Steps between C-alpha positions, in 0.01 A plus 500: 500500500706187583492374853812388687473267801760507772494193727672527839530189720561575863558325831579703812579813296343766725797732441480474125138474374413868548821634334459243224143605425597869506802446272292306247215756490757779460667309219182468298375850566829674415677273251232281351178707474419336168418174683223397730615283789405266782718398791426162654648408835472134602572441865622155602354505854726769650534501878584867535306817410513444122132422454380802701720724285372339181137568607587868543679513162210336318246727666686806366549375142255269323763411242696321773363154578592236750458125551544357850595133509341285768849365593852509368503302175871536429731714299391368158123449516408841631683714241384270218143528622533875512620513139212294364247725677617824343284662234739724307626477143832407660614404848821595680574320832727686740608410851388722787851565634611715202763250384330507160581851368185687407693722262520203261122496451496775229771315312306174522189672365704640211621150410142373531380768260772385258333161486660289773246292690742437785772722638732333751704705746832323554742579782855569394607625843354502846556692817389201705747264671779432240520133604125452444518666159792280403321182616181604317708551183655151531159347556349671195789388277464141631128490434547653157747232403296212641159608370365426154277808537632853457592653836562870553798573730450744787131543416282520808163551334521879490389602150206583279248239379250576227137401574531223237770335710302561820216305330750217447581505873130493585444191286794301639328392827839414647476451881873556541585775253855628444457821303870533410504163335159544336616823332799319348294195400179656369580869458427686178735742324702658778790728569724562803580817689804501730503669840685513828295372791493740795479406867167472680353839581386390846391199698637150513495242224284192556744284300707246690685180425181296475317737264809528278535120500137466412541734204812313381334160521182615332684622190737202509225235516274687254744574224774238522528125482880505514506436874335164469714404206818600677382288797446203265841532334693551827303216662597265212865607517518458874328158482761382246788634706356338812494160330858541369629617839320217675655239272847652541461519875391138520797381294749711703351376825531134398864552399607721792260384771716588803618837372179627346284556809568876486351503153154516661540871565504615133211260433293655780576848368400400148174348628427819692563714194276289282227505765523879520459527122197274519336728761569812293346346188204365693442851631523637147239251380290600794502862380368389162232295671398795718469719191284236329286458810422872520389502138283190540328646812424809290429723799373859433775756451354727768191518722388861540372657814408842369520735201511876490380721210377212285162505333248245621493314168880469513478339843230255399689382193831453682642148450679296768373703795284434799341698782558829320370812672506811287524866589424690181 
């Protein structure tokens, strides 16, 4: 019997973890009895009652596992770490707030059985804020045009990954993984399933301007070099224009000395504009440097605090962890 792993990252999801676990168990018992399953929750240091609820869930069902992070390791590291610690023949990551429709799982498994190693769920519509959906779409299109690596528009990571691809993820050792880009860059034979993203079932999203900006910059600095090249081209053009304008201004000032004092104003504005461009491009270069620095430091993806329903040998062989306390 093939085994399917469901990986559920969570942070302050006390209103959703119990309904999510119940919905997944019901799905496998009623619609997918031909498959064995495991459900892995990875908690990113929740501050509410999420961990207490996960302890209760795991105590009732040994097929439900949990990893508790020692602190919050960010929106990318924790889900990635959860994926590479699943043990099924395939892995399906779903968010805890039910914005990834569980009814797509049987369809994904059908595509997997047809031979697809990766099945990507792609949003065609969303019941979230229309402005946010529009801006996301513009961003995906921009990255797709600027990147030399295949990028999948409106793909959030929700999909099915065969264990062969999970092995690829395990061997990457990337301290700043971006699963959406990795799937496009290194993914095997894949297909896409379209869906409409529903609203959150309950609770409040942990995403804000800074987390969204971090996600945008990570994909931008990892999969594009166009930003630096644009900065180089614009910088060269502006430098040439500055020299030309400077020469013209000097000539005009020598000819019309008394009437050209007001000409300082456009020169000041031009200097301010060029200075602003320089700051923008220096900041862009800084983002690339930050990305490089994180990879050179090569910090662990996650430091675990505790595991639930894992065998002792699985805990002992766990990479990139420290101070692990198990409850098996």
